[in-house]
C-alpha positions as CSV (number, residue, x, y, z in Angstrom):
1,M,4.3,5.7,13.5
2,S,6.6,8.7,13.8
3,G,9.5,8.7,11.5
4,L,7.6,6.8,8.8
5,G,6.7,8.3,5.4
6,A,3.4,8.2,3.4
7,V,3.2,6.7,0.0
8,Q,2.2,9.7,-2.2
9,Q,4.1,8.6,-5.4
10,K,5.8,5.6,-6.9
11,V,8.5,4.4,-4.5
12,P,11.9,4.0,-6.2
13,C,14.1,0.9,-6.0
14,L,17.0,0.6,-3.7
15,F,19.3,-0.5,-6.5
16,V,19.9,0.8,-10.0
17,T,17.7,-1.2,-12.3
18,Q,18.3,-2.6,-15.7
19,P,16.1,-0.7,-18.4
20,F,13.0,-2.8,-19.3
21,K,13.9,-5.9,-17.4
22,V,13.5,-4.1,-13.9
23,L,16.1,-6.3,-12.4
24,A,18.4,-4.8,-9.8
25,T,22.1,-4.4,-10.5
26,E,24.5,-4.5,-7.4
27,R,24.7,-0.7,-7.3
28,I,22.8,1.3,-4.7
29,T,21.1,4.3,-6.2
30,Q,22.5,7.8,-5.3
31,K,19.1,8.9,-4.2
32,A,19.1,6.1,-1.6
33,L,22.6,7.1,-0.4
34,D,21.6,10.7,-0.2
35,A,18.7,9.9,1.9
36,D,20.9,7.9,4.3
37,I,19.4,4.5,3.5
38,H,21.7,2.9,6.1
39,S,19.9,4.6,8.9
40,A,16.4,4.1,7.5
41,I,13.6,2.0,9.1
42,P,13.0,-1.3,7.1
43,T,9.4,-2.4,6.9
44,E,7.5,-5.0,5.1
45,K,6.0,-4.1,1.7
46,V,2.5,-5.5,1.8
47,D,0.9,-6.5,-1.4
48,G,-2.3,-4.6,-2.0
49,T,-3.6,-1.4,-3.4
50,C,-2.7,2.0,-2.0
51,C,-5.3,4.1,-0.1
52,Y,-5.2,7.5,1.7
53,V,-7.1,9.1,4.5
54,T,-7.9,12.8,4.3
55,T,-10.9,15.1,4.7
56,H,-13.9,14.9,2.3
57,K,-17.3,16.6,2.9
58,G,-16.0,17.8,6.2
59,Q,-15.2,14.4,7.6
60,P,-12.3,12.0,7.4
61,Y,-12.6,9.7,4.3
62,L,-10.8,6.9,2.7
63,W,-9.5,7.8,-0.8
64,A,-8.6,5.3,-3.5
65,R,-5.5,5.6,-5.8
66,L,-6.3,6.9,-9.2
67,D,-3.4,8.0,-11.5
68,R,-4.3,10.4,-14.3
69,K,-2.9,8.7,-17.3
70,P,-2.2,9.9,-20.8
71,N,-4.6,9.4,-23.7
72,K,-3.7,7.1,-26.6
73,Q,-2.0,9.8,-28.8
74,A,0.1,11.2,-26.0
75,E,1.0,7.7,-24.7
76,K,2.4,6.8,-28.2
77,R,4.4,9.9,-28.4
78,F,5.8,9.2,-24.8
79,K,6.8,5.6,-25.5
80,R,8.5,6.6,-28.9
81,F,10.5,9.1,-26.9
82,L,11.4,6.6,-24.2
83,Y,12.5,4.1,-26.8
84,S,14.8,6.6,-28.5
85,T,16.3,8.0,-25.3
86,D,15.7,5.5,-22.4
87,N,14.8,8.5,-20.2
88,C,11.7,10.8,-19.8
89,K,13.7,14.0,-19.3
90,G,13.1,16.5,-22.1
91,F,9.7,15.1,-23.1
92,T,7.1,17.8,-23.5
93,W,3.7,17.3,-22.0
94,D,0.5,19.3,-22.8
95,I,-1.2,19.0,-19.4
96,E,-4.4,20.3,-20.7
97,N,-4.8,17.9,-23.7
98,D,-2.6,14.9,-23.2
99,F,-4.4,13.3,-20.3
100,K,-7.6,11.4,-19.8
101,P,-10.3,13.1,-17.7
102,V,-10.7,12.3,-14.1
103,P,-13.7,12.9,-11.6
104,E,-14.1,16.4,-10.3
105,S,-13.3,15.0,-6.8
106,W,-9.8,13.9,-7.9
107,I,-6.9,15.4,-6.1
108,P,-3.1,15.1,-7.1
109,A,-0.9,13.2,-4.7
110,K,1.1,15.5,-2.4
111,A,4.7,14.6,-3.4
112,I,4.4,15.2,-7.1
113,E,6.3,17.9,-9.1
114,Y,4.4,21.0,-10.4
115,Y,5.1,23.0,-13.6
116,N,3.5,26.4,-14.2
117,G,1.2,25.7,-11.2
118,K,0.0,22.4,-12.6
119,P,0.8,18.8,-11.5
120,F,3.4,17.2,-13.7
121,P,3.7,13.6,-14.7
122,D,6.2,11.2,-13.1
123,E,8.8,9.1,-15.0
124,N,6.0,6.6,-16.0
125,G,4.0,9.4,-17.6
126,H,1.3,9.3,-14.8
127,I,0.0,12.0,-12.5
128,P,-0.5,10.1,-9.2
129,G,-3.7,11.0,-7.3
130,W,-6.7,10.1,-5.2
131,V,-10.5,10.0,-5.4
132,P,-12.8,9.7,-2.4
133,V,-14.4,6.3,-1.8
134,E,-18.1,7.2,-1.5
135,K,-20.4,5.1,0.5
136,N,-22.2,2.5,-1.7
137,S,-19.7,3.0,-4.5
138,K,-19.8,-0.1,-6.8
139,Q,-16.4,0.7,-8.3
140,Y,-14.7,0.8,-5.0
141,C,-16.9,-1.6,-3.1
142,W,-14.0,-3.4,-1.6
143,H,-12.6,-0.2,-0.2
144,N,-16.0,0.5,1.0
145,S,-16.1,-2.7,3.0
146,V,-13.3,-1.6,5.3
147,V,-14.7,1.8,6.4
148,D,-17.9,2.8,8.3
149,Y,-18.6,6.5,7.6
150,E,-21.5,6.6,10.1
151,F,-19.2,5.8,13.0
152,E,-16.0,7.1,11.1
153,L,-14.0,3.8,11.5
154,A,-11.6,1.9,9.5
155,L,-10.9,-1.9,9.8
156,I,-7.2,-2.2,10.5
157,L,-4.6,-5.1,10.6
158,K,-1.6,-4.2,12.6
159,H,0.8,-5.7,15.3
160,H,-0.8,-6.0,18.8
161,S,0.6,-3.2,20.9
162,E,1.5,-5.4,23.8
163,E,2.4,-8.7,22.1
164,P,4.8,-8.1,19.3
165,G,4.4,-11.6,17.6
166,L,0.6,-11.2,17.5
167,L,-1.4,-9.5,14.7
168,E,-4.6,-7.7,15.6
169,I,-7.7,-6.8,13.6
170,S,-9.5,-3.8,15.1
171,P,-11.5,-0.8,14.3
172,V,-9.6,2.5,14.3
173,A,-10.9,6.0,14.2
174,L,-10.5,7.5,10.7
175,S,-9.4,10.7,12.3
176,D,-6.5,8.9,13.9
177,L,-5.4,7.9,10.4
178,S,-5.7,11.4,8.9
179,E,-3.0,12.0,6.2
180,Q,-1.7,8.6,6.4
181,T,-1.5,6.1,3.5
182,L,-2.4,2.4,3.8
183,E,-2.6,-0.8,1.8
184,L,-5.9,-2.5,1.1
185,I,-5.4,-6.3,1.0
186,G,-7.9,-9.1,0.6
187,T,-9.9,-11.4,-1.5
188,N,-10.3,-9.2,-4.6
189,V,-7.0,-7.3,-4.5
190,N,-3.9,-8.5,-6.6
191,A,-5.1,-12.1,-6.7
192,N,-5.3,-12.3,-2.8
193,P,-1.7,-13.5,-2.0
194,Y,-2.5,-13.8,1.7
195,G,-5.6,-15.9,1.2
196,L,-8.1,-13.7,2.9
197,G,-11.9,-14.7,2.6
198,N,-13.3,-16.5,-0.4
199,K,-15.4,-15.9,-3.4
200,K,-18.5,-16.4,-1.5
201,H,-17.5,-14.3,1.5
202,P,-14.9,-11.7,0.3
203,A,-12.8,-10.2,3.1
204,H,-10.5,-7.1,3.1
205,L,-8.4,-5.2,5.6
206,L,-6.3,-2.1,5.7
207,V,-2.7,-2.1,6.8
208,P,-1.0,1.3,7.6
209,H,2.2,1.7,5.6
210,G,5.2,1.0,7.8
211,A,3.1,-1.1,10.3
212,F,5.3,-4.2,10.0
213,K,8.9,-3.4,10.9
214,I,11.4,-5.9,10.1
215,K,13.1,-7.3,13.2
216,T,16.3,-8.7,11.6
217,P,16.9,-6.8,8.4
218,P,19.7,-8.0,6.0
219,A,22.8,-5.9,5.1
220,L,22.3,-3.6,2.1
221,N,24.1,-5.6,-0.4
222,H,22.7,-7.7,-3.3
223,N,23.9,-11.1,-2.0
224,D,22.7,-10.6,1.6
225,L,19.4,-9.4,0.5
226,L,18.9,-12.4,-1.9
227,S,19.9,-14.9,0.9
228,W,17.5,-13.2,3.2
229,F,14.5,-13.4,0.9
230,N,15.4,-17.0,0.1
231,G,16.4,-18.4,3.4
232,C,14.8,-16.3,6.2
233,K,11.2,-16.8,7.5
234,E,10.9,-13.0,7.9
235,G,12.0,-12.7,4.2
236,K,8.8,-14.4,3.0
237,I,7.4,-11.0,2.0
238,E,6.7,-9.2,-1.2
239,G,9.5,-6.7,-0.6
240,I,11.1,-4.1,1.8
241,V,10.2,-0.5,2.1
242,W,12.8,1.7,3.9
243,H,11.5,4.8,5.6
244,C,14.2,7.4,5.6
245,S,14.5,10.1,8.2
246,D,13.5,12.8,5.8
247,G,10.4,11.0,4.8
248,Y,11.8,9.7,1.6
249,L,10.9,6.0,0.9
250,I,13.0,3.3,-1.0
251,K,11.8,-0.1,-2.0
252,L,13.1,-3.5,-3.0
253,H,10.7,-6.1,-4.5
254,R,11.4,-9.8,-4.9
255,H,11.0,-9.3,-8.5
256,H,14.0,-6.8,-8.5
257,L,16.2,-9.9,-7.5
258,G,14.5,-12.3,-10.0
259,L,12.5,-14.0,-7.2
260,N,8.9,-15.1,-7.6
261,W,5.9,-13.6,-5.9
262,P,3.3,-14.6,-4.6
263,I,4.6,-17.5,-2.6
264,V,2.9,-20.3,-0.9
265,D,3.3,-19.3,2.8
266,P,4.0,-15.5,3.1
267,H,5.2,-14.2,6.5
268,L,2.0,-12.3,7.2
269,V,0.0,-15.5,7.4
270,S,2.5,-17.5,9.6
271,Q,1.6,-15.2,12.6
272,P,-1.2,-15.6,15.1
273,V,-4.0,-13.0,15.1
274,V,-6.5,-11.7,17.6
275,V,-9.7,-9.7,16.9
276,T,-10.1,-6.8,19.3
277,F,-13.5,-5.1,19.1
278,S,-14.0,-4.3,22.8
279,G,-16.0,-1.1,23.1
280,A,-17.2,-1.3,19.4
281,K,-19.1,-4.4,20.2
282,H,-21.4,-2.6,22.5
283,D,-21.2,1.1,21.5
284,Y,-22.0,0.8,17.7
285,N,-24.9,-0.9,16.0
286,F,-23.2,-2.0,12.8
287,E,-25.2,-2.9,9.7
288,S,-25.6,-6.7,9.3
289,K,-23.7,-8.5,6.7
290,T,-20.7,-6.1,7.0
291,L,-17.1,-6.9,8.0
292,F,-17.5,-4.7,11.1
293,N,-20.5,-6.5,12.3
294,Y,-18.9,-9.9,11.6
295,F,-15.7,-9.0,13.5
296,S,-17.4,-7.5,16.4
297,K,-18.9,-11.0,17.1
298,L,-15.4,-12.4,17.0
299,D,-14.2,-10.0,19.7
300,G,-11.4,-11.5,21.8
301,Q,-11.0,-14.6,19.6
302,R,-7.5,-15.8,18.5
303,F,-6.6,-17.6,15.4
304,N,-3.2,-19.3,14.4
305,S,-3.3,-17.5,11.1
306,L,-5.3,-15.0,9.1
307,R,-6.3,-18.0,6.9
308,D,-7.8,-19.8,9.9
309,I,-10.5,-17.2,10.2
310,E,-13.8,-18.7,9.1
311,W,-15.2,-16.0,6.7
312,E,-18.9,-16.5,7.0
313,L,-20.5,-13.0,6.8
């Protein structure tokens, strides 16, 4: 995963966007050009919710995204300012009093700006950050389902290391994911665009950011990108995230081009998948009715698609 950046803030669009419509123009942003976007690694933007792995209570933990947002009064002031200027520069924040409280365990995201030693809001008026996903947390129960803190494992979806066209579901040590960001996908995330699990048997997985590199990327111009998303099998994705050599990330969402998402058959579910729990099947005594226990029983089985897995926990 070397050369790939972590998602510690909102990822900017490749093209200059039209205010309020969020549609891309045909002009690439100066930030993208400065980051040498033409030499960047293009990867699939997976549709889920952002997570982070770092230490908590002396061990590796999964953290959920929680942006600190302004209270009603501050938000009104901020929106009035944006309406009058179309730009957040020059707006004055009172960091102590303008924002809603967050849990004591909350930490700011790494890539944000600081002012007078305090984390400063981004262009949306939010302070990106994280909270640890505690075991048995009801608020973050779906995050909880993809980690086992007793054995310090995470349930990961990625490409098989020896078969490029094959997806793999396997347990990965949380320590091996330290300081990485990932995407949680599944039944109860963003209306489940990949069709994982069902209401009776919800299922979720973690996808490391940058895990799915694009094999045949389009040229970086508006028309070629539009054609690629519309007519290429590999283009049946939510968007592209380019990982630049300096760690900077640039994205392009289908919505930026006026295209719909979700779609009927996204690329992720058109690929075969194998469950690999060798070792974990015998070395760990997983709790019953957990995804880890369920997948350990499917060890070695292959499916034509993620949607072909029978989710019967």
